[in-house]
PDBQT receptor file of N, H, CA, C and O in Angstrom, charges set to zero:
ATOM      1  N   MET A   1     100.583 102.421  97.638  1.00  0.00    +0.000 N 
ATOM      2  CA  MET A   1     101.807 101.930  97.051  1.00  0.00    +0.000 C 
ATOM      3  C   MET A   1     102.190 102.888  95.932  1.00  0.00    +0.000 C 
ATOM      4  O   MET A   1     101.333 103.446  95.247  1.00  0.00    +0.000 OA
ATOM      5  N   LYS A   2     103.504 103.068  95.762  1.00  0.00    +0.000 N 
ATOM      6  H   LYS A   2     104.201 102.615  96.318  1.00  0.00    +0.000 HD
ATOM      7  CA  LYS A   2     104.017 103.996  94.754  1.00  0.00    +0.000 C 
ATOM      8  C   LYS A   2     105.294 103.413  94.160  1.00  0.00    +0.000 C 
ATOM      9  O   LYS A   2     106.102 102.819  94.873  1.00  0.00    +0.000 OA
ATOM     10  N   ILE A   3     105.471 103.583  92.861  1.00  0.00    +0.000 N 
ATOM     11  H   ILE A   3     104.814 104.065  92.281  1.00  0.00    +0.000 HD
ATOM     12  CA  ILE A   3     106.715 103.187  92.190  1.00  0.00    +0.000 C 
ATOM     13  C   ILE A   3     107.374 104.449  91.657  1.00  0.00    +0.000 C 
ATOM     14  O   ILE A   3     106.742 105.245  90.962  1.00  0.00    +0.000 OA
ATOM     15  N   LYS A   4     108.647 104.625  91.986  1.00  0.00    +0.000 N 
ATOM     16  H   LYS A   4     109.160 103.979  92.550  1.00  0.00    +0.000 HD
ATOM     17  CA  LYS A   4     109.414 105.779  91.528  1.00  0.00    +0.000 C 
ATOM     18  C   LYS A   4     110.511 105.275  90.593  1.00  0.00    +0.000 C 
ATOM     19  O   LYS A   4     111.269 104.374  90.950  1.00  0.00    +0.000 OA
ATOM     20  N   VAL A   5     110.593 105.853  89.404  1.00  0.00    +0.000 N 
ATOM     21  H   VAL A   5     109.976 106.585  89.114  1.00  0.00    +0.000 HD
ATOM     22  CA  VAL A   5     111.621 105.480  88.429  1.00  0.00    +0.000 C 
ATOM     23  C   VAL A   5     112.519 106.692  88.217  1.00  0.00    +0.000 C 
ATOM     24  O   VAL A   5     112.046 107.799  87.959  1.00  0.00    +0.000 OA
ATOM     25  N   GLU A   6     113.806 106.464  88.331  1.00  0.00    +0.000 N 
ATOM     26  H   GLU A   6     114.190 105.565  88.541  1.00  0.00    +0.000 HD
ATOM     27  CA  GLU A   6     114.783 107.538  88.159  1.00  0.00    +0.000 C 
ATOM     28  C   GLU A   6     115.813 107.096  87.127  1.00  0.00    +0.000 C 
ATOM     29  O   GLU A   6     116.313 105.972  87.186  1.00  0.00    +0.000 OA
ATOM     30  N   LYS A   7     116.128 107.972  86.188  1.00  0.00    +0.000 N 
ATOM     31  H   LYS A   7     115.722 108.885  86.140  1.00  0.00    +0.000 HD
ATOM     32  CA  LYS A   7     117.146 107.675  85.179  1.00  0.00    +0.000 C 
ATOM     33  C   LYS A   7     118.251 108.720  85.274  1.00  0.00    +0.000 C 
ATOM     34  O   LYS A   7     117.986 109.917  85.387  1.00  0.00    +0.000 OA
ATOM     35  N   LYS A   8     119.489 108.248  85.227  1.00  0.00    +0.000 N 
ATOM     36  H   LYS A   8     119.704 107.275  85.135  1.00  0.00    +0.000 HD
ATOM     37  CA  LYS A   8     120.653 109.135  85.274  1.00  0.00    +0.000 C 
ATOM     38  C   LYS A   8     121.606 108.761  84.156  1.00  0.00    +0.000 C 
ATOM     39  O   LYS A   8     121.648 107.610  83.720  1.00  0.00    +0.000 OA
ATOM     40  N   LEU A   9     122.358 109.725  83.702  1.00  0.00    +0.000 N 
ATOM     41  H   LEU A   9     122.323 110.660  84.056  1.00  0.00    +0.000 HD
ATOM     42  CA  LEU A   9     123.406 109.484  82.716  1.00  0.00    +0.000 C 
ATOM     43  C   LEU A   9     124.723 109.371  83.467  1.00  0.00    +0.000 C 
ATOM     44  O   LEU A   9     125.135 110.311  84.147  1.00  0.00    +0.000 OA
ATOM     45  N   LEU A  10     125.385 108.227  83.348  1.00  0.00    +0.000 N 
ATOM     46  H   LEU A  10     125.050 107.463  82.796  1.00  0.00    +0.000 HD
ATOM     47  CA  LEU A  10     126.635 107.981  84.056  1.00  0.00    +0.000 C 
ATOM     48  C   LEU A  10     127.642 107.398  83.064  1.00  0.00    +0.000 C 
ATOM     49  O   LEU A  10     127.433 106.313  82.523  1.00  0.00    +0.000 OA
ATOM     50  N   ASN A  11     128.714 108.114  82.835  1.00  0.00    +0.000 N 
ATOM     51  H   ASN A  11     128.884 108.996  83.274  1.00  0.00    +0.000 HD
ATOM     52  CA  ASN A  11     129.765 107.675  81.899  1.00  0.00    +0.000 C 
ATOM     53  C   ASN A  11     129.182 107.300  80.534  1.00  0.00    +0.000 C 
ATOM     54  O   ASN A  11     129.591 106.310  79.928  1.00  0.00    +0.000 OA
ATOM     55  N   GLY A  12     128.230 108.093  80.062  1.00  0.00    +0.000 N 
ATOM     56  H   GLY A  12     127.898 108.897  80.554  1.00  0.00    +0.000 HD
ATOM     57  CA  GLY A  12     127.644 107.861  78.754  1.00  0.00    +0.000 C 
ATOM     58  C   GLY A  12     126.572 106.779  78.711  1.00  0.00    +0.000 C 
ATOM     59  O   GLY A  12     126.036 106.488  77.642  1.00  0.00    +0.000 OA
ATOM     60  N   GLU A  13     126.250 106.178  79.855  1.00  0.00    +0.000 N 
ATOM     61  H   GLU A  13     126.686 106.414  80.723  1.00  0.00    +0.000 HD
ATOM     62  CA  GLU A  13     125.225 105.135  79.907  1.00  0.00    +0.000 C 
ATOM     63  C   GLU A  13     124.061 105.604  80.768  1.00  0.00    +0.000 C 
ATOM     64  O   GLU A  13     124.256 106.300  81.765  1.00  0.00    +0.000 OA
ATOM     65  N   ILE A  14     122.858 105.220  80.379  1.00  0.00    +0.000 N 
ATOM     66  H   ILE A  14     122.700 104.655  79.569  1.00  0.00    +0.000 HD
ATOM     67  CA  ILE A  14     121.673 105.539  81.172  1.00  0.00    +0.000 C 
ATOM     68  C   ILE A  14     121.505 104.467  82.239  1.00  0.00    +0.000 C 
ATOM     69  O   ILE A  14     121.393 103.280  81.936  1.00  0.00    +0.000 OA
ATOM     70  N   ILE A  15     121.491 104.906  83.486  1.00  0.00    +0.000 N 
ATOM     71  H   ILE A  15     121.582 105.871  83.732  1.00  0.00    +0.000 HD
ATOM     72  CA  ILE A  15     121.310 104.018  84.632  1.00  0.00    +0.000 C 
ATOM     73  C   ILE A  15     119.895 104.230  85.155  1.00  0.00    +0.000 C 
ATOM     74  O   ILE A  15     119.501 105.359  85.446  1.00  0.00    +0.000 OA
ATOM     75  N   LYS A  16     119.137 103.157  85.273  1.00  0.00    +0.000 N 
ATOM     76  H   LYS A  16     119.457 102.240  85.036  1.00  0.00    +0.000 HD
ATOM     77  CA  LYS A  16     117.742 103.244  85.704  1.00  0.00    +0.000 C 
ATOM     78  C   LYS A  16     117.605 102.647  87.106  1.00  0.00    +0.000 C 
ATOM     79  O   LYS A  16     118.058 101.532  87.363  1.00  0.00    +0.000 OA
ATOM     80  N   THR A  17     116.981 103.393  87.995  1.00  0.00    +0.000 N 
ATOM     81  H   THR A  17     116.613 104.299  87.786  1.00  0.00    +0.000 HD
ATOM     82  CA  THR A  17     116.715 102.925  89.353  1.00  0.00    +0.000 C 
ATOM     83  C   THR A  17     115.207 102.911  89.561  1.00  0.00    +0.000 C 
ATOM     84  O   THR A  17     114.529 103.895  89.266  1.00  0.00    +0.000 OA
ATOM     85  N   GLU A  18     114.676 101.797  90.070  1.00  0.00    +0.000 N 
ATOM     86  H   GLU A  18     115.226 100.998  90.310  1.00  0.00    +0.000 HD
ATOM     87  CA  GLU A  18     113.255 101.690  90.373  1.00  0.00    +0.000 C 
ATOM     88  C   GLU A  18     113.097 101.433  91.869  1.00  0.00    +0.000 C 
ATOM     89  O   GLU A  18     113.794 100.596  92.443  1.00  0.00    +0.000 OA
ATOM     90  N   GLU A  19     112.182 102.155  92.484  1.00  0.00    +0.000 N 
ATOM     91  H   GLU A  19     111.615 102.835  92.018  1.00  0.00    +0.000 HD
ATOM     92  CA  GLU A  19     111.920 101.991  93.912  1.00  0.00    +0.000 C 
ATOM     93  C   GLU A  19     110.435 101.740  94.114  1.00  0.00    +0.000 C 
ATOM     94  O   GLU A  19     109.597 102.405  93.506  1.00  0.00    +0.000 OA
ATOM     95  N   LEU A  20     110.116 100.782  94.964  1.00  0.00    +0.000 N 
ATOM     96  H   LEU A  20     110.797 100.241  95.458  1.00  0.00    +0.000 HD
ATOM     97  CA  LEU A  20     108.737 100.458  95.296  1.00  0.00    +0.000 C 
ATOM     98  C   LEU A  20     108.490 100.891  96.734  1.00  0.00    +0.000 C 
ATOM     99  O   LEU A  20     109.184 100.450  97.650  1.00  0.00    +0.000 OA
ATOM    100  N   PHE A  21     107.505 101.751  96.928  1.00  0.00    +0.000 N 
ATOM    101  H   PHE A  21     106.941 102.109  96.184  1.00  0.00    +0.000 HD
ATOM    102  CA  PHE A  21     107.152 102.241  98.260  1.00  0.00    +0.000 C 
ATOM    103  C   PHE A  21     105.828 101.617  98.678  1.00  0.00    +0.000 C 
ATOM    104  O   PHE A  21     104.855 101.670  97.926  1.00  0.00    +0.000 OA
ATOM    105  N   PHE A  22     105.781 101.028  99.867  1.00  0.00    +0.000 N 
ATOM    106  H   PHE A  22     106.572 100.985 100.478  1.00  0.00    +0.000 HD
ATOM    107  CA  PHE A  22     104.531 100.500 100.395  1.00  0.00    +0.000 C 
ATOM    108  C   PHE A  22     104.565 100.583 101.909  1.00  0.00    +0.000 C 
ATOM    109  O   PHE A  22     105.633 100.703 102.510  1.00  0.00    +0.000 OA
ATOM    110  N   ASN A  23     103.397 100.519 102.520  1.00  0.00    +0.000 N 
ATOM    111  H   ASN A  23     102.530 100.421 102.032  1.00  0.00    +0.000 HD
ATOM    112  CA  ASN A  23     103.284 100.636 103.972  1.00  0.00    +0.000 C 
ATOM    113  C   ASN A  23     103.082  99.265 104.601  1.00  0.00    +0.000 C 
ATOM    114  O   ASN A  23     102.356  98.424 104.071  1.00  0.00    +0.000 OA
ATOM    115  N   ILE A  24     103.737  99.053 105.739  1.00  0.00    +0.000 N 
ATOM    116  H   ILE A  24     104.327  99.736 106.170  1.00  0.00    +0.000 HD
ATOM    117  CA  ILE A  24     103.512  97.855 106.543  1.00  0.00    +0.000 C 
ATOM    118  C   ILE A  24     103.300  98.309 107.978  1.00  0.00    +0.000 C 
ATOM    119  O   ILE A  24     103.735  99.399 108.352  1.00  0.00    +0.000 OA
ATOM    120  N   PRO A  25     102.643  97.496 108.781  1.00  0.00    +0.000 N 
ATOM    121  CA  PRO A  25     102.464  97.863 110.188  1.00  0.00    +0.000 C 
ATOM    122  C   PRO A  25     103.814  98.043 110.899  1.00  0.00    +0.000 C 
ATOM    123  O   PRO A  25     104.766  97.308 110.636  1.00  0.00    +0.000 OA
ATOM    124  N   LYS A  26     103.881  99.019 111.791  1.00  0.00    +0.000 N 
ATOM    125  H   LYS A  26     103.108  99.616 112.005  1.00  0.00    +0.000 HD
ATOM    126  CA  LYS A  26     105.117  99.309 112.527  1.00  0.00    +0.000 C 
ATOM    127  C   LYS A  26     105.601  98.086 113.302  1.00  0.00    +0.000 C 
ATOM    128  O   LYS A  26     106.806  97.869 113.425  1.00  0.00    +0.000 OA
ATOM    129  N   ALA A  27     104.667  97.286 113.825  1.00  0.00    +0.000 N 
ATOM    130  H   ALA A  27     103.688  97.463 113.725  1.00  0.00    +0.000 HD
ATOM    131  CA  ALA A  27     105.051  96.091 114.589  1.00  0.00    +0.000 C 
ATOM    132  C   ALA A  27     105.879  95.129 113.730  1.00  0.00    +0.000 C 
ATOM    133  O   ALA A  27     106.830  94.520 114.221  1.00  0.00    +0.000 OA
ATOM    134  N   ILE A  28     105.520  94.993 112.460  1.00  0.00    +0.000 N 
ATOM    135  H   ILE A  28     104.747  95.487 112.062  1.00  0.00    +0.000 HD
ATOM    136  CA  ILE A  28     106.286  94.120 111.562  1.00  0.00    +0.000 C 
ATOM    137  C   ILE A  28     107.653  94.728 111.282  1.00  0.00    +0.000 C 
ATOM    138  O   ILE A  28     108.662  94.023 111.290  1.00  0.00    +0.000 OA
ATOM    139  N   SER A  29     107.691  96.035 111.036  1.00  0.00    +0.000 N 
ATOM    140  H   SER A  29     106.871  96.608 111.030  1.00  0.00    +0.000 HD
ATOM    141  CA  SER A  29     108.960  96.716 110.814  1.00  0.00    +0.000 C 
ATOM    142  C   SER A  29     109.879  96.560 112.025  1.00  0.00    +0.000 C 
ATOM    143  O   SER A  29     111.074  96.300 111.883  1.00  0.00    +0.000 OA
ATOM    144  N   ASP A  30     109.308  96.720 113.208  1.00  0.00    +0.000 N 
ATOM    145  H   ASP A  30     108.337  96.931 113.323  1.00  0.00    +0.000 HD
ATOM    146  CA  ASP A  30     110.095  96.567 114.443  1.00  0.00    +0.000 C 
ATOM    147  C   ASP A  30     110.630  95.144 114.589  1.00  0.00    +0.000 C 
ATOM    148  O   ASP A  30     111.775  94.948 114.996  1.00  0.00    +0.000 OA
ATOM    149  N   GLU A  31     109.799  94.149 114.257  1.00  0.00    +0.000 N 
ATOM    150  H   GLU A  31     108.869  94.309 113.927  1.00  0.00    +0.000 HD
ATOM    151  CA  GLU A  31     110.228  92.756 114.395  1.00  0.00    +0.000 C 
ATOM    152  C   GLU A  31     111.334  92.416 113.395  1.00  0.00    +0.000 C 
ATOM    153  O   GLU A  31     112.290  91.722 113.740  1.00  0.00    +0.000 OA
ATOM    154  N   LEU A  32     111.207  92.903 112.150  1.00  0.00    +0.000 N 
ATOM    155  H   LEU A  32     110.430  93.466 111.869  1.00  0.00    +0.000 HD
ATOM    156  CA  LEU A  32     112.256  92.658 111.157  1.00  0.00    +0.000 C 
ATOM    157  C   LEU A  32     113.562  93.322 111.576  1.00  0.00    +0.000 C 
ATOM    158  O   LEU A  32     114.638  92.741 111.439  1.00  0.00    +0.000 OA
ATOM    159  N   ASN A  33     113.454  94.552 112.089  1.00  0.00    +0.000 N 
ATOM    160  H   ASN A  33     112.580  95.024 112.200  1.00  0.00    +0.000 HD
ATOM    161  CA  ASN A  33     114.614  95.297 112.572  1.00  0.00    +0.000 C 
ATOM    162  C   ASN A  33     115.699  95.439 111.512  1.00  0.00    +0.000 C 
ATOM    163  O   ASN A  33     116.888  95.409 111.830  1.00  0.00    +0.000 OA
ATOM    164  N   TRP A  34     115.290  95.595 110.239  1.00  0.00    +0.000 N 
ATOM    165  H   TRP A  34     114.324  95.620 109.981  1.00  0.00    +0.000 HD
ATOM    166  CA  TRP A  34     116.245  95.803 109.157  1.00  0.00    +0.000 C 
ATOM    167  C   TRP A  34     116.754  97.225 109.214  1.00  0.00    +0.000 C 
ATOM    168  O   TRP A  34     115.972  98.162 109.379  1.00  0.00    +0.000 OA
ATOM    169  N   GLU A  35     118.057  97.395 109.079  1.00  0.00    +0.000 N 
ATOM    170  H   GLU A  35     118.692  96.634 108.946  1.00  0.00    +0.000 HD
ATOM    171  CA  GLU A  35     118.665  98.723 109.086  1.00  0.00    +0.000 C 
ATOM    172  C   GLU A  35     118.458  99.387 107.733  1.00  0.00    +0.000 C 
ATOM    173  O   GLU A  35     118.270  98.705 106.726  1.00  0.00    +0.000 OA
ATOM    174  N   ASP A  36     118.493 100.715 107.708  1.00  0.00    +0.000 N 
ATOM    175  H   ASP A  36     118.646 101.269 108.526  1.00  0.00    +0.000 HD
ATOM    176  CA  ASP A  36     118.463 101.431 106.435  1.00  0.00    +0.000 C 
ATOM    177  C   ASP A  36     119.641 100.951 105.597  1.00  0.00    +0.000 C 
ATOM    178  O   ASP A  36     120.754 100.810 106.103  1.00  0.00    +0.000 OA
ATOM    179  N   GLY A  37     119.396 100.706 104.334  1.00  0.00    +0.000 N 
ATOM    180  H   GLY A  37     118.492 100.821 103.923  1.00  0.00    +0.000 HD
ATOM    181  CA  GLY A  37     120.451 100.222 103.444  1.00  0.00    +0.000 C 
ATOM    182  C   GLY A  37     120.533  98.712 103.378  1.00  0.00    +0.000 C 
ATOM    183  O   GLY A  37     121.414  98.186 102.697  1.00  0.00    +0.000 OA
ATOM    184  N   THR A  38     119.649  97.991 104.058  1.00  0.00    +0.000 N 
ATOM    185  H   THR A  38     118.934  98.418 104.610  1.00  0.00    +0.000 HD
ATOM    186  CA  THR A  38     119.654  96.536 104.023  1.00  0.00    +0.000 C 
ATOM    187  C   THR A  38     119.412  96.054 102.597  1.00  0.00    +0.000 C 
ATOM    188  O   THR A  38     118.495  96.530 101.928  1.00  0.00    +0.000 OA
ATOM    189  N   VAL A  39     120.225  95.118 102.131  1.00  0.00    +0.000 N 
ATOM    190  H   VAL A  39     120.971  94.732 102.674  1.00  0.00    +0.000 HD
ATOM    191  CA  VAL A  39     120.072  94.550 100.801  1.00  0.00    +0.000 C 
ATOM    192  C   VAL A  39     118.990  93.476 100.864  1.00  0.00    +0.000 C 
ATOM    193  O   VAL A  39     119.037  92.578 101.705  1.00  0.00    +0.000 OA
ATOM    194  N   VAL A  40     118.005  93.585  99.952  1.00  0.00    +0.000 N 
ATOM    195  H   VAL A  40     117.967  94.314  99.269  1.00  0.00    +0.000 HD
ATOM    196  CA  VAL A  40     116.873  92.670  99.961  1.00  0.00    +0.000 C 
ATOM    197  C   VAL A  40     116.727  92.020  98.592  1.00  0.00    +0.000 C 
ATOM    198  O   VAL A  40     116.860  92.680  97.561  1.00  0.00    +0.000 OA
ATOM    199  N   GLU A  41     116.455  90.736  98.593  1.00  0.00    +0.000 N 
ATOM    200  H   GLU A  41     116.347  90.200  99.430  1.00  0.00    +0.000 HD
ATOM    201  CA  GLU A  41     116.200  89.994  97.360  1.00  0.00    +0.000 C 
ATOM    202  C   GLU A  41     114.687  89.911  97.148  1.00  0.00    +0.000 C 
ATOM    203  O   GLU A  41     113.934  89.743  98.107  1.00  0.00    +0.000 OA
ATOM    204  N   TRP A  42     114.248  90.027  95.913  1.00  0.00    +0.000 N 
ATOM    205  H   TRP A  42     114.859  90.164  95.133  1.00  0.00    +0.000 HD
ATOM    206  CA  TRP A  42     112.834  89.986  95.530  1.00  0.00    +0.000 C 
ATOM    207  C   TRP A  42     112.571  88.670  94.814  1.00  0.00    +0.000 C 
ATOM    208  O   TRP A  42     113.319  88.295  93.911  1.00  0.00    +0.000 OA
ATOM    209  N   GLU A  43     111.517  87.967  95.206  1.00  0.00    +0.000 N 
ATOM    210  H   GLU A  43     110.909  88.271  95.940  1.00  0.00    +0.000 HD
ATOM    211  CA  GLU A  43     111.148  86.717  94.536  1.00  0.00    +0.000 C 
ATOM    212  C   GLU A  43     109.638  86.684  94.344  1.00  0.00    +0.000 C 
ATOM    213  O   GLU A  43     108.887  86.968  95.277  1.00  0.00    +0.000 OA
ATOM    214  N   VAL A  44     109.188  86.340  93.143  1.00  0.00    +0.000 N 
ATOM    215  H   VAL A  44     109.798  86.110  92.385  1.00  0.00    +0.000 HD
ATOM    216  CA  VAL A  44     107.762  86.116  92.917  1.00  0.00    +0.000 C 
ATOM    217  C   VAL A  44     107.494  84.661  93.303  1.00  0.00    +0.000 C 
ATOM    218  O   VAL A  44     107.985  83.733  92.660  1.00  0.00    +0.000 OA
ATOM    219  N   ALA A  45     106.706  84.481  94.363  1.00  0.00    +0.000 N 
ATOM    220  H   ALA A  45     106.306  85.235  94.885  1.00  0.00    +0.000 HD
ATOM    221  CA  ALA A  45     106.459  83.146  94.905  1.00  0.00    +0.000 C 
ATOM    222  C   ALA A  45     105.213  82.502  94.306  1.00  0.00    +0.000 C 
ATOM    223  O   ALA A  45     104.945  81.327  94.557  1.00  0.00    +0.000 OA
ATOM    224  N   GLY A  46     104.464  83.240  93.533  1.00  0.00    +0.000 N 
ATOM    225  H   GLY A  46     104.681  84.195  93.328  1.00  0.00    +0.000 HD
ATOM    226  CA  GLY A  46     103.263  82.673  92.910  1.00  0.00    +0.000 C 
ATOM    227  C   GLY A  46     102.239  83.760  92.664  1.00  0.00    +0.000 C 
ATOM    228  O   GLY A  46     102.473  84.938  92.934  1.00  0.00    +0.000 OA
ATOM    229  N   PHE A  47     101.113  83.342  92.153  1.00  0.00    +0.000 N 
ATOM    230  H   PHE A  47     100.922  82.386  91.934  1.00  0.00    +0.000 HD
ATOM    231  CA  PHE A  47     100.045  84.281  91.846  1.00  0.00    +0.000 C 
ATOM    232  C   PHE A  47      98.768  83.854  92.558  1.00  0.00    +0.000 C 
ATOM    233  O   PHE A  47      98.531  82.666  92.771  1.00  0.00    +0.000 OA
ATOM    234  N   MET A  48      97.954  84.830  92.919  1.00  0.00    +0.000 N 
ATOM    235  H   MET A  48      98.147  85.795  92.746  1.00  0.00    +0.000 HD
ATOM    236  CA  MET A  48      96.707  84.553  93.617  1.00  0.00    +0.000 C 
ATOM    237  C   MET A  48      95.686  84.008  92.613  1.00  0.00    +0.000 C 
ATOM    238  O   MET A  48      95.859  84.147  91.402  1.00  0.00    +0.000 OA
ATOM    239  N   GLU A  49      94.627  83.391  93.128  1.00  0.00    +0.000 N 
ATOM    240  H   GLU A  49      94.486  83.278  94.112  1.00  0.00    +0.000 HD
ATOM    241  CA  GLU A  49      93.622  82.762  92.266  1.00  0.00    +0.000 C 
ATOM    242  C   GLU A  49      92.958  83.765  91.323  1.00  0.00    +0.000 C 
ATOM    243  O   GLU A  49      92.553  83.397  90.220  1.00  0.00    +0.000 OA
ATOM    244  N   ASN A  50      92.842  85.031  91.744  1.00  0.00    +0.000 N 
ATOM    245  H   ASN A  50      93.171  85.329  92.639  1.00  0.00    +0.000 HD
ATOM    246  CA  ASN A  50      92.200  86.025  90.884  1.00  0.00    +0.000 C 
ATOM    247  C   ASN A  50      93.106  86.451  89.731  1.00  0.00    +0.000 C 
ATOM    248  O   ASN A  50      92.678  87.188  88.843  1.00  0.00    +0.000 OA
ATOM    249  N   ASP A  51      94.362  85.985  89.744  1.00  0.00    +0.000 N 
ATOM    250  H   ASP A  51      94.709  85.386  90.466  1.00  0.00    +0.000 HD
ATOM    251  CA  ASP A  51      95.353  86.269  88.701  1.00  0.00    +0.000 C 
ATOM    252  C   ASP A  51      95.627  87.762  88.521  1.00  0.00    +0.000 C 
ATOM    253  O   ASP A  51      96.153  88.181  87.490  1.00  0.00    +0.000 OA
ATOM    254  N   LYS A  52      95.270  88.560  89.525  1.00  0.00    +0.000 N 
ATOM    255  H   LYS A  52      94.843  88.220  90.363  1.00  0.00    +0.000 HD
ATOM    256  CA  LYS A  52      95.536  89.995  89.478  1.00  0.00    +0.000 C 
ATOM    257  C   LYS A  52      96.553  90.417  90.523  1.00  0.00    +0.000 C 
ATOM    258  O   LYS A  52      96.984  91.570  90.551  1.00  0.00    +0.000 OA
ATOM    259  N   GLU A  53      96.937  89.481  91.384  1.00  0.00    +0.000 N 
ATOM    260  H   GLU A  53      96.587  88.544  91.362  1.00  0.00    +0.000 HD
ATOM    261  CA  GLU A  53      97.893  89.782  92.443  1.00  0.00    +0.000 C 
ATOM    262  C   GLU A  53      98.985  88.718  92.467  1.00  0.00    +0.000 C 
ATOM    263  O   GLU A  53      98.732  87.538  92.221  1.00  0.00    +0.000 OA
ATOM    264  N   ALA A  54     100.201  89.160  92.769  1.00  0.00    +0.000 N 
ATOM    265  H   ALA A  54     100.407  90.118  92.969  1.00  0.00    +0.000 HD
ATOM    266  CA  ALA A  54     101.337  88.238  92.901  1.00  0.00    +0.000 C 
ATOM    267  C   ALA A  54     101.735  88.148  94.369  1.00  0.00    +0.000 C 
ATOM    268  O   ALA A  54     101.633  89.125  95.111  1.00  0.00    +0.000 OA
ATOM    269  N   ARG A  55     102.182  86.986  94.773  1.00  0.00    +0.000 N 
ATOM    270  H   ARG A  55     102.265  86.192  94.170  1.00  0.00    +0.000 HD
ATOM    271  CA  ARG A  55     102.706  86.796  96.135  1.00  0.00    +0.000 C 
ATOM    272  C   ARG A  55     104.217  87.021  96.040  1.00  0.00    +0.000 C 
ATOM    273  O   ARG A  55     104.912  86.302  95.322  1.00  0.00    +0.000 OA
ATOM    274  N   ILE A  56     104.720  88.025  96.769  1.00  0.00    +0.000 N 
ATOM    275  H   ILE A  56     104.155  88.609  97.352  1.00  0.00    +0.000 HD
ATOM    276  CA  ILE A  56     106.120  88.441  96.698  1.00  0.00    +0.000 C 
ATOM    277  C   ILE A  56     106.828  88.108  98.005  1.00  0.00    +0.000 C 
ATOM    278  O   ILE A  56     106.271  88.286  99.089  1.00  0.00    +0.000 OA
ATOM    279  N   VAL A  57     108.055  87.624  97.891  1.00  0.00    +0.000 N 
ATOM    280  H   VAL A  57     108.507  87.479  97.010  1.00  0.00    +0.000 HD
ATOM    281  CA  VAL A  57     108.904  87.381  99.055  1.00  0.00    +0.000 C 
ATOM    282  C   VAL A  57     110.043  88.391  99.007  1.00  0.00    +0.000 C 
ATOM    283  O   VAL A  57     110.741  88.502  97.999  1.00  0.00    +0.000 OA
ATOM    284  N   LEU A  58     110.227  89.125 100.097  1.00  0.00    +0.000 N 
ATOM    285  H   LEU A  58     109.661  89.035 100.916  1.00  0.00    +0.000 HD
ATOM    286  CA  LEU A  58     111.396  89.993 100.260  1.00  0.00    +0.000 C 
ATOM    287  C   LEU A  58     112.306  89.305 101.263  1.00  0.00    +0.000 C 
ATOM    288  O   LEU A  58     111.901  89.037 102.394  1.00  0.00    +0.000 OA
ATOM    289  N   ARG A  59     113.521  89.022 100.853  1.00  0.00    +0.000 N 
ATOM    290  H   ARG A  59     113.850  89.240  99.934  1.00  0.00    +0.000 HD
ATOM    291  CA  ARG A  59     114.448  88.245 101.674  1.00  0.00    +0.000 C 
ATOM    292  C   ARG A  59     115.663  89.099 102.004  1.00  0.00    +0.000 C 
ATOM    293  O   ARG A  59     116.305  89.644 101.106  1.00  0.00    +0.000 OA
ATOM    294  N   ASN A  60     115.976  89.214 103.281  1.00  0.00    +0.000 N 
ATOM    295  H   ASN A  60     115.454  88.771 104.010  1.00  0.00    +0.000 HD
ATOM    296  CA  ASN A  60     117.148  89.955 103.746  1.00  0.00    +0.000 C 
ATOM    297  C   ASN A  60     118.394  89.173 103.349  1.00  0.00    +0.000 C 
ATOM    298  O   ASN A  60     118.548  88.009 103.721  1.00  0.00    +0.000 OA
ATOM    299  N   ILE A  61     119.277  89.810 102.597  1.00  0.00    +0.000 N 
ATOM    300  H   ILE A  61     119.152  90.755 102.294  1.00  0.00    +0.000 HD
ATOM    301  CA  ILE A  61     120.499  89.170 102.116  1.00  0.00    +0.000 C 
ATOM    302  C   ILE A  61     121.681  89.676 102.927  1.00  0.00    +0.000 C 
ATOM    303  O   ILE A  61     121.833  90.882 103.124  1.00  0.00    +0.000 OA
ATOM    304  N   ASP A  62     122.515  88.759 103.398  1.00  0.00    +0.000 N 
ATOM    305  H   ASP A  62     122.391  87.780 103.239  1.00  0.00    +0.000 HD
ATOM    306  CA  ASP A  62     123.727  89.136 104.105  1.00  0.00    +0.000 C 
ATOM    307  C   ASP A  62     124.651  89.814 103.107  1.00  0.00    +0.000 C 
ATOM    308  O   ASP A  62     125.133  89.174 102.172  1.00  0.00    +0.000 OA
ATOM    309  N   ASP A  63     124.904  91.110 103.297  1.00  0.00    +0.000 N 
ATOM    310  H   ASP A  63     124.512  91.630 104.057  1.00  0.00    +0.000 HD
ATOM    311  CA  ASP A  63     125.690  91.858 102.313  1.00  0.00    +0.000 C 
ATOM    312  C   ASP A  63     127.148  91.424 102.246  1.00  0.00    +0.000 C 
ATOM    313  O   ASP A  63     127.877  91.893 101.372  1.00  0.00    +0.000 OA
ATOM    314  N   ASN A  64     127.595  90.549 103.134  1.00  0.00    +0.000 N 
ATOM    315  H   ASN A  64     127.002  90.168 103.844  1.00  0.00    +0.000 HD
ATOM    316  CA  ASN A  64     128.974  90.044 103.041  1.00  0.00    +0.000 C 
ATOM    317  C   ASN A  64     129.173  89.190 101.785  1.00  0.00    +0.000 C 
ATOM    318  O   ASN A  64     130.296  89.070 101.297  1.00  0.00    +0.000 OA
ATOM    319  N   ILE A  65     128.092  88.593 101.255  1.00  0.00    +0.000 N 
ATOM    320  H   ILE A  65     127.179  88.690 101.652  1.00  0.00    +0.000 HD
ATOM    321  CA  ILE A  65     128.247  87.761 100.064  1.00  0.00    +0.000 C 
ATOM    322  C   ILE A  65     128.437  88.606  98.811  1.00  0.00    +0.000 C 
ATOM    323  O   ILE A  65     128.795  88.080  97.757  1.00  0.00    +0.000 OA
ATOM    324  N   LEU A  66     128.198  89.919  98.916  1.00  0.00    +0.000 N 
ATOM    325  H   LEU A  66     127.906  90.346  99.772  1.00  0.00    +0.000 HD
ATOM    326  CA  LEU A  66     128.353  90.803  97.767  1.00  0.00    +0.000 C 
ATOM    327  C   LEU A  66     129.764  91.321  97.610  1.00  0.00    +0.000 C 
ATOM    328  O   LEU A  66     130.087  91.938  96.594  1.00  0.00    +0.000 OA
ATOM    329  N   GLU A  67     130.594  91.088  98.576  1.00  0.00    +0.000 N 
ATOM    330  H   GLU A  67     130.332  90.587  99.401  1.00  0.00    +0.000 HD
ATOM    331  CA  GLU A  67     131.970  91.613  98.542  1.00  0.00    +0.000 C 
ATOM    332  C   GLU A  67     132.899  90.697  97.788  1.00  0.00    +0.000 C 
ATOM    333  O   GLU A  67     134.089  90.990  97.666  1.00  0.00    +0.000 OA
TER     334      GLU A  67
């Protein structure tokens, strides 16, 4: 897993972009069939008993609601 942070100056303001890279089995990727550019919502659904890991939900959002 890798986190990439990018900062840009846009119209006098610093814009920060964070990207999380992780691997999943190809079979899961194929089943989801999400296109490049798919808008995804992130939700923390809880924490594991060891309190060192979080359970994360990635939810495909219909981009029509953003218009």
